Structure formats: C-alpha cells, structure tokens
BAKOL-443928 format. One line per field, with one value per residue (C-alpha): x, y, z; residue number from 1; residue in one letter. Coordinates in steps of 0.1 Angstrom, whole numbers, plus 5000, padded with zeros to 4 digits. Layout:
<sites>
c1 <- c(X | ...)
c2 <- c(Y | ...)
c3 <- c(Z | ...)
pos <- c(NUM | ...)
code <- c(a | ...)
</sites>
This chain:
<sites>
c1 <- c(4998 | 5010 | 5012 | 4991 | 5003 | 4978 | 4993 | 4967 | 4970 | 4948 | 4932 | 4904 | 4872 | 4855 | 4820 | 4789 | 4769 | 4742 | 4748 | 4756 | 4726 | 4734 | 4713 | 4704 | 4736 | 4762 | 4791 | 4808 | 4840 | 4859 | 4858 | 4895 | 4910 | 4887 | 4866 | 4872 | 4837 | 4858 | 4893 | 4879 | 4860 | 4895 | 4914 | 4881 | 4878 | 4919 | 4915 | 4894 | 4903 | 4937 | 4919 | 4895 | 4864 | 4833 | 4805 | 4786 | 4779 | 4779 | 4814 | 4825 | 4812 | 4830 | 4865 | 4860 | 4829 | 4795 | 4793 | 4789 | 4814 | 4845 | 4860 | 4866 | 4904 | 4907 | 4915 | 4924 | 4933 | 4937 | 4938 | 4962 | 4980 | 5017 | 5046 | 5082 | 5108 | 5139 | 5163 | 5140 | 5122 | 5087 | 5063 | 5025 | 5000 | 4973 | 4939 | 4956 | 4940 | 4916 | 4932 | 4961 | 4948 | 4955 | 4970 | 4964 | 4978 | 4981 | 5006 | 5018 | 5054 | 5043 | 5034 | 5001 | 4989 | 4975 | 4943 | 4934 | 4911 | 4899 | 4893 | 4886 | 4923 | 4926 | 4905 | 4870 | 4843 | 4819 | 4788 | 4803 | 4804 | 4766 | 4760 | 4776 | 4763 | 4729 | 4714 | 4722 | 4762 | 4758 | 4746 | 4782 | 4799 | 4772 | 4781 | 4790 | 4819 | 4853 | 4852 | 4887 | 4909 | 4937 | 4928 | 4960 | 4978 | 4951 | 4941 | 4911 | 4900 | 4916 | 4944 | 4924 | 4935 | 4970 | 4999 | 5034 | 5040 | 5071 | 5049 | 5022 | 5046 | 5063 | 5023 | 5016 | 5048 | 5043 | 5069 | 5043 | 5033 | 5070 | 5085 | 5118 | 5096 | 5109 | 5083 | 5083 | 5056 | 5056 | 5045 | 5011 | 4983 | 4950 | 4924 | 4950 | 4989 | 5015 | 5015 | 4977 | 4956 | 4924 | 4917 | 4890 | 4872 | 4840 | 4811 | 4783 | 4751 | 4743 | 4708 | 4702 | 4670 | 4642 | 4626 | 4603 | 4624 | 4620 | 4649 | 4671 | 4704 | 4722 | 4752 | 4741 | 4744 | 4716 | 4708 | 4714 | 4736 | 4768 | 4788 | 4819 | 4842 | 4869 | 4887 | 4923 | 4955 | 4984 | 5017 | 5046 | 5055 | 5028 | 4993 | 4976 | 4984 | 4970 | 4974 | 4957 | 4962 | 4942 | 4941 | 4938 | 4918 | 4928 | 4928 | 4938 | 4969 | 4986 | 5010 | 4976 | 4978 | 5013 | 5003 | 4975 | 4950 | 4919 | 4887 | 4890 | 4860 | 4841 | 4840 | 4866 | 4897 | 4926 | 4942 | 4977 | 4986 | 5025 | 5046 | 5052 | 5072 | 5105 | 5093 | 5078 | 5107 | 5085 | 5049 | 5066 | 5075 | 5041 | 5024 | 5047 | 5037 | 5069 | 5053 | 5042 | 5072 | 5074 | 5110 | 5127 | 5093 | 5078 | 5053 | 5020 | 4979 | 4964 | 4969 | 4953 | 4949 | 4941 | 4926 | 4923 | 4903 | 4921 | 4891 | 4853 | 4844 | 4809 | 4795 | 4769 | 4760 | 4764 | 4724 | 4715 | 4692 | 4704 | 4679 | 4688 | 4708 | 4710 | 4748 | 4743 | 4733 | 4769 | 4783 | 4795 | 4830 | 4841 | 4827 | 4844 | 4879 | 4875 | 4873 | 4899 | 4927 | 4907 | 4912 | 4901 | 4885 | 4878 | 4861 | 4858 | 4862 | 4856 | 4855 | 4870 | 4855 | 4852 | 4818 | 4801 | 4805 | 4774 | 4782 | 4757 | 4757 | 4739 | 4747 | 4748 | 4755 | 4721 | 4706 | 4695 | 4703 | 4725 | 4711 | 4728 | 4743 | 4766 | 4799 | 4829 | 4855 | 4888 | 4906 | 4883 | 4902 | 4887 | 4906 | 4902 | 4909 | 4925 | 4928 | 4948 | 4949 | 4977 | 5004 | 4999 | 5018 | 4988 | 5009 | 5019 | 4986 | 4971 | 4999 | 4992 | 4955 | 4942 | 4977 | 4969 | 4940 | 4903 | 4882 | 4860 | 4832 | 4809 | 4820 | 4817 | 4828 | 4860 | 4876 | 4872 | 4893 | 4863 | 4871 | 4912 | 4924 | 4964 | 4967 | 4986 | 4996 | 4981 | 5005 | 4996 | 5009 | 5031 | 5004 | 5022 | 4995 | 4999 | 4983 | 4959 | 4923 | 4899 | 4863 | 4841)
c2 <- c(5001 | 5037 | 5063 | 5095 | 5122 | 5151 | 5183 | 5207 | 5242 | 5260 | 5247 | 5221 | 5214 | 5174 | 5176 | 5158 | 5162 | 5191 | 5222 | 5238 | 5261 | 5291 | 5302 | 5263 | 5240 | 5271 | 5251 | 5222 | 5200 | 5187 | 5149 | 5133 | 5121 | 5130 | 5104 | 5075 | 5092 | 5123 | 5108 | 5086 | 5116 | 5136 | 5110 | 5105 | 5144 | 5151 | 5123 | 5136 | 5169 | 5162 | 5147 | 5169 | 5150 | 5164 | 5147 | 5133 | 5113 | 5083 | 5086 | 5096 | 5067 | 5046 | 5063 | 5064 | 5046 | 5051 | 5069 | 5039 | 5015 | 5014 | 5002 | 4964 | 4965 | 4995 | 4994 | 5022 | 5023 | 5053 | 5082 | 5083 | 5116 | 5112 | 5139 | 5143 | 5140 | 5164 | 5133 | 5134 | 5101 | 5096 | 5086 | 5076 | 5078 | 5049 | 5042 | 5032 | 4991 | 4990 | 4959 | 4986 | 4993 | 5023 | 5015 | 5031 | 5069 | 5058 | 5090 | 5088 | 5077 | 5045 | 5018 | 5004 | 4967 | 4944 | 4930 | 4890 | 4868 | 4867 | 4833 | 4809 | 4810 | 4847 | 4854 | 4856 | 4843 | 4812 | 4823 | 4863 | 4864 | 4853 | 4885 | 4910 | 4902 | 4903 | 4882 | 4910 | 4909 | 4870 | 4885 | 4899 | 4868 | 4838 | 4826 | 4835 | 4864 | 4861 | 4896 | 4904 | 4932 | 4932 | 4936 | 4921 | 4951 | 4977 | 4984 | 5006 | 5018 | 5016 | 5043 | 5053 | 5084 | 5083 | 5065 | 5065 | 5038 | 5028 | 5026 | 5006 | 4983 | 4973 | 4969 | 4947 | 4931 | 4923 | 4949 | 4973 | 4966 | 4949 | 4969 | 4974 | 4988 | 5022 | 5044 | 5085 | 5103 | 5121 | 5092 | 5089 | 5118 | 5112 | 5136 | 5142 | 5141 | 5164 | 5179 | 5185 | 5213 | 5222 | 5263 | 5281 | 5299 | 5324 | 5326 | 5345 | 5344 | 5364 | 5380 | 5374 | 5396 | 5376 | 5369 | 5400 | 5425 | 5460 | 5473 | 5452 | 5451 | 5420 | 5408 | 5424 | 5405 | 5380 | 5385 | 5356 | 5336 | 5336 | 5302 | 5284 | 5257 | 5238 | 5232 | 5217 | 5229 | 5206 | 5215 | 5221 | 5186 | 5168 | 5159 | 5127 | 5093 | 5066 | 5043 | 5034 | 5007 | 5001 | 5004 | 5040 | 5042 | 5067 | 5098 | 5090 | 5094 | 5083 | 5118 | 5130 | 5118 | 5133 | 5169 | 5195 | 5206 | 5200 | 5216 | 5194 | 5192 | 5225 | 5261 | 5268 | 5239 | 5232 | 5199 | 5198 | 5166 | 5162 | 5135 | 5113 | 5121 | 5095 | 5062 | 5054 | 5017 | 5014 | 5015 | 4996 | 4970 | 4964 | 4967 | 4936 | 4920 | 4915 | 4914 | 4882 | 4865 | 4833 | 4835 | 4800 | 4789 | 4756 | 4760 | 4756 | 4752 | 4767 | 4802 | 4832 | 4864 | 4898 | 4918 | 4956 | 4979 | 5008 | 5018 | 5013 | 4981 | 4964 | 4926 | 4911 | 4894 | 4855 | 4851 | 4878 | 4875 | 4888 | 4903 | 4889 | 4918 | 4941 | 4952 | 4972 | 4934 | 4918 | 4883 | 4873 | 4884 | 4848 | 4841 | 4874 | 4862 | 4824 | 4834 | 4861 | 4836 | 4804 | 4788 | 4755 | 4772 | 4811 | 4818 | 4855 | 4848 | 4887 | 4921 | 4958 | 4986 | 5023 | 5041 | 5029 | 5054 | 5062 | 5064 | 5079 | 5114 | 5128 | 5114 | 5144 | 5125 | 5112 | 5135 | 5116 | 5105 | 5073 | 5051 | 5062 | 5029 | 5020 | 5008 | 4994 | 5024 | 5023 | 5007 | 4982 | 4949 | 4910 | 4885 | 4851 | 4818 | 4805 | 4768 | 4765 | 4730 | 4704 | 4712 | 4749 | 4777 | 4796 | 4825 | 4824 | 4826 | 4853 | 4871 | 4869 | 4870 | 4892 | 4915 | 4954 | 4937 | 4953 | 4921 | 4933 | 4952 | 4946 | 4936 | 4967 | 4992 | 4968 | 4986 | 5025 | 5012 | 5001 | 4970 | 4975 | 4952 | 4947 | 4911 | 4910 | 4875 | 4877 | 4871 | 4858 | 4885 | 4879 | 4885 | 4894 | 4871 | 4897 | 4925 | 4902 | 4914 | 4883 | 4884 | 4866)
c3 <- c(5001 | 4994 | 5020 | 5023 | 5044 | 5048 | 5064 | 5074 | 5063 | 5089 | 5119 | 5107 | 5122 | 5120 | 5134 | 5134 | 5101 | 5094 | 5099 | 5129 | 5145 | 5164 | 5189 | 5198 | 5198 | 5211 | 5206 | 5186 | 5192 | 5160 | 5161 | 5164 | 5144 | 5110 | 5104 | 5077 | 5059 | 5058 | 5052 | 5019 | 5008 | 5002 | 4987 | 4964 | 4957 | 4946 | 4930 | 4904 | 4909 | 4894 | 4863 | 4860 | 4858 | 4879 | 4858 | 4846 | 4879 | 4860 | 4850 | 4886 | 4899 | 4869 | 4880 | 4921 | 4927 | 4944 | 4973 | 4997 | 4976 | 4966 | 4932 | 4937 | 4943 | 4961 | 5000 | 5021 | 5061 | 5084 | 5090 | 5121 | 5134 | 5130 | 5132 | 5125 | 5154 | 5162 | 5150 | 5119 | 5123 | 5121 | 5150 | 5141 | 5173 | 5177 | 5199 | 5233 | 5233 | 5258 | 5276 | 5290 | 5323 | 5348 | 5385 | 5414 | 5410 | 5374 | 5356 | 5322 | 5334 | 5353 | 5323 | 5322 | 5336 | 5308 | 5319 | 5324 | 5325 | 5358 | 5369 | 5401 | 5410 | 5406 | 5438 | 5419 | 5437 | 5419 | 5409 | 5405 | 5370 | 5365 | 5390 | 5374 | 5339 | 5325 | 5295 | 5270 | 5276 | 5267 | 5234 | 5219 | 5226 | 5223 | 5258 | 5291 | 5288 | 5306 | 5335 | 5323 | 5346 | 5372 | 5411 | 5418 | 5401 | 5415 | 5380 | 5371 | 5337 | 5303 | 5299 | 5270 | 5246 | 5222 | 5220 | 5202 | 5178 | 5201 | 5231 | 5219 | 5197 | 5236 | 5248 | 5219 | 5227 | 5259 | 5277 | 5294 | 5329 | 5338 | 5370 | 5348 | 5317 | 5305 | 5296 | 5281 | 5292 | 5264 | 5241 | 5257 | 5251 | 5269 | 5250 | 5219 | 5209 | 5223 | 5182 | 5178 | 5202 | 5203 | 5194 | 5198 | 5171 | 5178 | 5152 | 5150 | 5127 | 5104 | 5092 | 5053 | 5034 | 5033 | 4997 | 4995 | 5013 | 5003 | 5023 | 5047 | 5058 | 5049 | 5068 | 5105 | 5135 | 5144 | 5182 | 5206 | 5177 | 5190 | 5194 | 5197 | 5178 | 5187 | 5161 | 5160 | 5153 | 5139 | 5150 | 5119 | 5110 | 5118 | 5102 | 5094 | 5076 | 5058 | 5031 | 4999 | 4971 | 4941 | 4906 | 4894 | 4856 | 4829 | 4835 | 4876 | 4887 | 4919 | 4918 | 4930 | 4963 | 4970 | 4959 | 4957 | 4988 | 4992 | 5020 | 5051 | 5074 | 5074 | 5082 | 5052 | 5066 | 5047 | 5041 | 5016 | 5002 | 5002 | 5003 | 5031 | 5057 | 5070 | 5076 | 5116 | 5121 | 5146 | 5133 | 5103 | 5130 | 5143 | 5103 | 5094 | 5130 | 5144 | 5178 | 5175 | 5165 | 5185 | 5191 | 5202 | 5212 | 5194 | 5169 | 5179 | 5167 | 5197 | 5212 | 5231 | 5218 | 5219 | 5193 | 5192 | 5170 | 5154 | 5136 | 5144 | 5139 | 5133 | 5144 | 5152 | 5185 | 5181 | 5190 | 5169 | 5141 | 5108 | 5080 | 5046 | 5023 | 5056 | 5057 | 5089 | 5102 | 5098 | 5106 | 5144 | 5151 | 5153 | 5123 | 5102 | 5121 | 5108 | 5073 | 5070 | 5082 | 5074 | 5113 | 5125 | 5156 | 5169 | 5199 | 5219 | 5250 | 5265 | 5258 | 5271 | 5252 | 5251 | 5248 | 5216 | 5184 | 5164 | 5125 | 5101 | 5080 | 5052 | 5016 | 4996 | 4958 | 4968 | 4991 | 5016 | 5049 | 5058 | 5091 | 5126 | 5135 | 5168 | 5161 | 5188 | 5194 | 5181 | 5212 | 5216 | 5222 | 5223 | 5244 | 5217 | 5215 | 5183 | 5169 | 5131 | 5116 | 5132 | 5112 | 5112 | 5134 | 5149 | 5153 | 5116 | 5104 | 5124 | 5118 | 5076 | 5083 | 5106 | 5120 | 5100 | 5081 | 5080 | 5089 | 5118 | 5098 | 5077 | 5040 | 5019 | 5049 | 5050 | 5018 | 5035 | 5063 | 5094 | 5112 | 5108 | 5132 | 5151 | 5170 | 5203 | 5222 | 5256 | 5281 | 5320 | 5346 | 5373 | 5406 | 5438 | 5461 | 5491 | 5470 | 5453 | 5463 | 5474 | 5464 | 5490)
pos <- c(1 | 2 | 3 | 4 | 5 | 6 | 7 | 8 | 9 | 10 | 11 | 12 | 13 | 14 | 15 | 16 | 17 | 18 | 19 | 20 | 21 | 22 | 23 | 24 | 25 | 26 | 27 | 28 | 29 | 30 | 31 | 32 | 33 | 34 | 35 | 36 | 37 | 38 | 39 | 40 | 41 | 42 | 43 | 44 | 45 | 46 | 47 | 48 | 49 | 50 | 51 | 52 | 53 | 54 | 55 | 56 | 57 | 58 | 59 | 60 | 61 | 62 | 63 | 64 | 65 | 66 | 67 | 68 | 69 | 70 | 71 | 72 | 73 | 74 | 75 | 76 | 77 | 78 | 79 | 80 | 81 | 82 | 83 | 84 | 85 | 86 | 87 | 88 | 89 | 90 | 91 | 92 | 93 | 94 | 95 | 96 | 97 | 98 | 99 | 100 | 101 | 102 | 103 | 104 | 105 | 106 | 107 | 108 | 109 | 110 | 111 | 112 | 113 | 114 | 115 | 116 | 117 | 118 | 119 | 120 | 121 | 122 | 123 | 124 | 125 | 126 | 127 | 128 | 129 | 130 | 131 | 132 | 133 | 134 | 135 | 136 | 137 | 138 | 139 | 140 | 141 | 142 | 143 | 144 | 145 | 146 | 147 | 148 | 149 | 150 | 151 | 152 | 153 | 154 | 155 | 156 | 157 | 158 | 159 | 160 | 161 | 162 | 163 | 164 | 165 | 166 | 167 | 168 | 169 | 170 | 171 | 172 | 173 | 174 | 175 | 176 | 177 | 178 | 179 | 180 | 181 | 182 | 183 | 184 | 185 | 186 | 187 | 188 | 189 | 190 | 191 | 192 | 193 | 194 | 195 | 196 | 197 | 198 | 199 | 200 | 201 | 202 | 203 | 204 | 205 | 206 | 207 | 208 | 209 | 210 | 211 | 212 | 213 | 214 | 215 | 216 | 217 | 218 | 219 | 220 | 221 | 222 | 223 | 224 | 225 | 226 | 227 | 228 | 229 | 230 | 231 | 232 | 233 | 234 | 235 | 236 | 237 | 238 | 239 | 240 | 241 | 242 | 243 | 244 | 245 | 246 | 247 | 248 | 249 | 250 | 251 | 252 | 253 | 254 | 255 | 256 | 257 | 258 | 259 | 260 | 261 | 262 | 263 | 264 | 265 | 266 | 267 | 268 | 269 | 270 | 271 | 272 | 273 | 274 | 275 | 276 | 277 | 278 | 279 | 280 | 281 | 282 | 283 | 284 | 285 | 286 | 287 | 288 | 289 | 290 | 291 | 292 | 293 | 294 | 295 | 296 | 297 | 298 | 299 | 300 | 301 | 302 | 303 | 304 | 305 | 306 | 307 | 308 | 309 | 310 | 311 | 312 | 313 | 314 | 315 | 316 | 317 | 318 | 319 | 320 | 321 | 322 | 323 | 324 | 325 | 326 | 327 | 328 | 329 | 330 | 331 | 332 | 333 | 334 | 335 | 336 | 337 | 338 | 339 | 340 | 341 | 342 | 343 | 344 | 345 | 346 | 347 | 348 | 349 | 350 | 351 | 352 | 353 | 354 | 355 | 356 | 357 | 358 | 359 | 360 | 361 | 362 | 363 | 364 | 365 | 366 | 367 | 368 | 369 | 370 | 371 | 372 | 373 | 374 | 375 | 376 | 377 | 378 | 379 | 380 | 381 | 382 | 383 | 384 | 385 | 386 | 387 | 388 | 389 | 390 | 391 | 392 | 393 | 394 | 395 | 396 | 397 | 398 | 399 | 400 | 401 | 402 | 403 | 404 | 405 | 406 | 407 | 408 | 409 | 410 | 411 | 412 | 413 | 414 | 415 | 416 | 417 | 418 | 419 | 420 | 421 | 422 | 423 | 424 | 425 | 426 | 427 | 428 | 429 | 430 | 431 | 432 | 433 | 434 | 435 | 436 | 437 | 438 | 439 | 440)
code <- c(m | e | t | v | f | l | r | p | v | t | p | v | y | f | g | r | p | g | a | l | p | a | g | e | a | r | s | g | a | s | w | f | p | p | p | i | s | a | f | q | g | m | i | r | t | r | l | l | d | e | a | g | v | f | h | p | r | s | r | v | a | e | l | v | g | e | p | d | s | l | p | r | d | w | q | m | q | g | p | f | p | i | t | v | e | s | g | g | q | a | s | t | w | l | p | a | p | a | f | l | l | k | p | k | g | w | t | p | a | v | p | p | v | p | a | r | s | m | e | l | r | h | g | t | a | a | g | s | a | e | l | l | l | d | e | a | a | r | e | t | t | g | n | m | p | r | l | l | g | n | p | g | a | g | a | e | k | p | v | g | g | w | m | s | s | q | q | l | f | s | a | l | k | g | g | e | g | k | p | d | a | s | r | d | p | s | g | h | g | s | e | l | p | p | f | v | r | p | e | i | k | i | g | l | a | r | e | k | p | g | n | n | a | v | f | s | l | s | g | r | a | r | e | g | m | l | y | s | l | g | t | l | r | f | s | p | q | s | g | l | v | g | w | f | a | g | r | l | p | a | p | l | d | h | r | a | l | a | r | g | r | v | m | a | g | k | k | g | g | i | m | a | f | e | p | p | p | a | e | d | p | h | w | k | r | i | a | v | g | e | h | l | a | t | g | g | d | e | p | a | s | e | a | l | v | w | v | v | l | l | s | s | g | r | w | a | g | a | t | a | g | r | e | k | g | d | e | y | a | p | a | t | a | e | a | m | l | a | r | a | a | g | l | r | r | v | e | v | l | g | m | l | c | p | g | l | s | w | l | g | g | f | s | l | a | r | r | r | p | r | p | a | e | p | w | f | a | p | g | t | s | l | l | v | r | v | a | a | a | e | d | q | d | v | m | t | v | i | r | a | g | w | n | n | r | c | v | l | a | p | e | k | k | r | a | f | g | y | g | h | i | l | v | a | p | y | h | e | p | q | v | n | k | e | d | s | t | q | v | r)
</sites>
C-alpha cells in the first residue's frame, strides 16, 4: 500500500453531520481523528480534481466508485496522527488498546498493566460473573463472557487516549506492565497527541435578506446567535497518515495523492497532500507483526490473543438475527475472524470496550440521510482463543490473516478502512499474592 500524508494548512473542524444551528447548539468540538468518511472523501476528491473530472455522475462513479462503495480492488486504511520528531524520525500515534489498564495513582510515566482473565484461581468468587452480567452481555459472544481486569495490580479503567508507535509496539509485544519497563510520559496523550491542540473559534450568525424584503441590512449580526467551535491546530511537521492501494484507471494519477490541496471538513479548513514524511520504524514493525514472533518457542496450533480495533468495527452478537441483504447486520466476530484467516476455531472469551460510536450522516450525492448505527470504538480489545490446523503455526496464520488487516466490519465497509485490527499475544501477568484482592 502507498502512504498518504495530509498536512492541515489551517485549523480544521470535523463535526457532526449537518449544520451547527446558532442559538440552539452554542458550541461544537471537532472529532479526532477525522472520520474515515472524511478521509476517503478527501482522497477521491483529490484524484478527481487532478484529473479534472466532476461530471456526469456515472463517469465519476466509474472512476472512484459510488458514494457508499469503492472500486473492487481499492483498499484504504487510516487516518492516524503522525509527527516528525527532532531527530527526523516519524512517529505515528494510534488508539491505546483497552486491555491496558491504569494502576491506582497512575501517571503517564508509569506503565499501564494488561488486563487478564479473572478466573476462580485469581480470587473471583464462584457465581460472581453471573451476578455481574445480564443476558444482554451474553449476546456479544454467544456464551458467558469472562470478566477482564487486573485487581492484583490495582488496575482500574483503560488508559485510553493515544500512544506513540514506539510505546504501542512495547505494549503489544508484552513489555508494558513489567517492573523494569521504561516509559516516556511524552509518548501518551490522554485526549490528543501532544502535537495537536484545540483552538477555539468564535462565530456569529448573520441576518439574510428575506425574499420579499424591500429594504434590509444583509450581514447584520443576529441577536443571541453567538457560537464557538473547538477546532484542531496541528504543529509544524505533523499531520495525518493513511494508506491507499488500488488500480487507478486513466485519467486518475497516483501522483495526485502527493500534491495539491482540498477543503477539509467544515468552516473552510484546508488540507494539503504532500510526499510522506520520514519512515516510522516502530509502525513498520507493528504492521508486519514483528510483535507476534514466537522466538525460539515451538510452533503451536492454538493460542490466546488480544484483537484490538484501530478503527471503528461492527459485528453481530452470536444469537442476533440477520436480515437478508442487510449490510448493517453483519456476521459475528468469530465468523469474520475465522473466515479472514481460514482458522479451525475462533472463540471470543471477553471484551473491553470504550463507549460506542454512532456513525451515520448525510449523502450529498444521493440527497438522503444514512442510517445512524452503533459501532465499537477504536481501542476495543477482544480476548480470543484461536486454533489452526494441527500442522500450522497459529501465530503465523493470524499474522498473515489478521494483523494490520480490515476484518471486523461489514464487507462493503472494510475497503474504506473500517474494522482495522492488530493482534497481540496474551501474557498472563505475574500477580503478587500479598496484593491480590480476594472476593468472598
């Protein structure tokens, strides 16, 4: 896949679909990062702009696909924030996995601790899982999911936010949470990466002349219509990175994705397409699955792993019905994962999930709203037991079929970059028995 780098020229604002009605919604905050729908829109707009093709609609669809689908061989991933550090090395920032938990009194200088499966031998009283979970929770996996946490380490909620690729690689490999683990506090951002900051802009609605107005002062401020927007300003040498693969028919040109500018989001934001910055070695190691290397261990046909969403994902509960032809009622997570890697068995044992995201919007091309649907947010982490064929090494199979692939989303959405996942081996932490909390 080729790397696509976008540099915000101005502060940018990616808000909810529709207008911001002054006097009703007095403030708005930009989404971060820009939604996939905006990213793919900027790529298609840049390609068409370079080629000078804007109509007819049939010709546009022939070149870049319909509004809700891409040409057959196209694949996108991203966007993610990226910056070039003082040494000239690029650093990609990615959503922190939800299986990384905050110890009590946590600060960014303290490594988070990984969640573990809380079974009876970890101090969980018999029947406690049944007391804490209701029937709705069972529908996610089709059986009784395991409780996930780490009370022996005083761990509480997921750290959340954003992690540099260097820290994420350490976390995926299993380096976080160890007593001797080194951690640079500047490699984590609780809300935004350190090179992105909010910038408030004030706006005021103005009067427009009426259709039958004999005399009017167009542009006069309307009383009570003051509003504010929380835009995002990127530091120099930073921006957004994504990836694109696909055949471009003439007159589309791949070079368009390294030059030119497009309107970005709302309120006049501008994004520049530029050649990619320096290579990020840590993201490269993550992308090829270096953290999944088994080392000197014997190949195994079964494993316990974490599956982490880098972008929004959607799947059905194992007991949920599926309407024929409904792309918004996808298969189960187990079915999607098994199909992607050709595995003998996939079993989701539990899940740690941030708040759901509601994705929808309005199709300008079709002039109709898109249905708003709940999606699992980036960072969502699934504990999965996998089994390959007896003569296969399961880590090799999932590294090729899952890691850095778009899997956990309806099929038509994967090409846009939805359901993008990483995989990490599950490590059973060493628990200090004296600190372990017993539930009785």
